[in-house]
N, C-alpha and C positions, 0 to 999 in steps of 0.2 A: 396798554400804554404804560410807559415809565416816564415820569416827568421829574426833572431835577432842576434845582435852582443853581445858576452859575454865579450869582452875585449875592452877597450877604452884607448886612450892616448898612443898608441903604436907607435913605429917606423914603418913607412910605409912599410919597407922591412922585418918586422917580418913574420915568417911563418904563413900561413893561414890554418886553419882546417875547413873543411866542415863537420859538424856533422849531420849525417842522421839517424833518429830513425828507429825502427821497426814499424810494423802495430799497435801493442798495447803497445809498449815499447817506451815511449817518452824520450826526453833528460832530463826529471826530474827524471827518474828511476835511480837506484843506479849506475850501471856501466857507463852509459853515463854521468850522472851528475858529477861524480867524474872525469871522463875523461875530461870533460869541465873544471873543476876546475884545474886539474893538467896542462892542456895546457895553460890556462890563467896565472897560476903562472909561467910558463916557458916563458911568454911574447908573446905567440902566439895570433894572431887575430883569434877568434873563431866565426864562422858563424853557428848558430844553426838553423836547419830546423824543423818545425812541419808541419804536413799535415793531410788532411782528405782523407781517402781511399774511393773512389767511384767506380762505376761499370767499368769506363774506366781504372782506376788504377788496378783493379783486373784483367781486361781483358788483359792488357799488362803492367805488373809491371816493366819490364826493361825500356820501353819508359817513363813511369811515373817517376820512380826514377831518371833516367838519366836527364830528363827535370828539375826536382827539384834540382838536384846537379848543373846543369849548371846555373840555376837561382840563387842559393846560391853563386856560384863563381862570377857571374855578380854583385850581391849585395855587396860582399866583395870588389871587384875591384872598384865599384862605391863609396864605402866609403873611398877609398884612399889606401887600402891594396894592395901592389905591390909584397909582398914576395911570395916565392914558395908555391903552393897549395898542400894540402894533404887531405885525406878523413879518417874520423872515422865513421864507419857505423855498425849498428846492424841489423841483420836479414833481413827484407824487404829492408833496405837501401843498403844491399850488392848487390842488382841487378845492381848497377852502376859500379860494378867491370869491366866489359868489356870496358866501357867508360873510366874509370880511367886508365886502362892499355894503351888504345889508346892515351890518353892525357899525359901519363907519370907521373901520380899522384900517389905517394906512399900512401898506406892505412893501417889502422888498422881495420881489418874485424872481428867483434865480432859476433859470432854464424852465420857465413855465411851459406847460403842455398846451401850446397854442393850436395843436391839431385836434384838441378835444373841444367840441362846441361850447360847453358850459364855461370852461376856463377862458376860451377865446372871447366869448360874449362879455364876461366879467372884465377882462382886461381892456376890451374896447370901451367899456363904460367907466374905467378907472381914471381918476383925475390926477393932477400934478403931485398929490401926496403919495403917489405910488411910483415905484421903480421896477422895471422889468428888464432883465438881462439874459441874453442867450447868445449862443455861438452860431456863426453862419454855416458850420458843418454839422449842426445838430438837427437830426431829422424831425424833432418835435418843435423846433423854433421856426415859425413862419410869421414874421412880423408885418408882412405886407398888409396895408390897410388898417393896422392898429394905431392907437394913440390919438384918436380924434378928440378925446376929452382932456388932453393935456398930459397924459401919462408920460413919464420919462422912459423912453424906450432906447435900449443900448444893444447893438449887435456887435459882438466881439469877433473880429476877423480871425479865421483859422481855428476857432474854438469849437470843441465837440460838446456833448451833453454834460460832461464833467467839468466844463470850462477849462479844458486843457487843450494844448496843441499836440496831437498825437505824434509820438516819436521824438519830441523835443522838450525835455524837462525844463531847460533854462527859459525857453520861450513861454512855457506853461506858467512858470513862476512870474514872469513879467506880466503876462496878461491877467493872471489872477490878482496881482497887485493892483492893476487898473480897475478890476471889478470891485475889489475891497475899498479902493478910494471912492468909488461911486456909492457903495453901501455906507461908508463913513459920511459922505456928503449928505446922503438921504437922511441918515440918523440925525445929523446936525440940523437939518431943516424940520425934522419931525418931532424933536424933543420939546 
């Protein structure tokens, strides 16, 4: 794991965001990069994780992602950040959902792997302090029956797993702007 801080010079009590990427979707990819930027502009301490997926990670993604999330939180705390912790995760990163719920950490879950039973069960138990966003042409996004606990659940028409509209970059920009507005609104409620 590599964990970097995107915000410096903050009040120690600023909210903390643990940003967890996907398997092939790093924090430099559009939806996460702009999420990092908007959280930093809001004055959050942003702890960005990058990782290399090995056989052990593939064999037990929940344990791998949870360990990485814990390490990122430890790194944020070691840097002096004492504010409430949150998670912003994309795809593979959403495997830490069960841990986040146990720890009481609100999250913005971007393209969560709803076809994985542990992720799905955690999402179904997530309350209104959580946001889940997926595209209706994403094979891993199956929101039917989720949200019984008040989770904010957003399905983006025409969006794939990258939250893009295949073959239409302009429409992709428009729909990603809508996703980022949702993340910004979530951050406003969560701070």
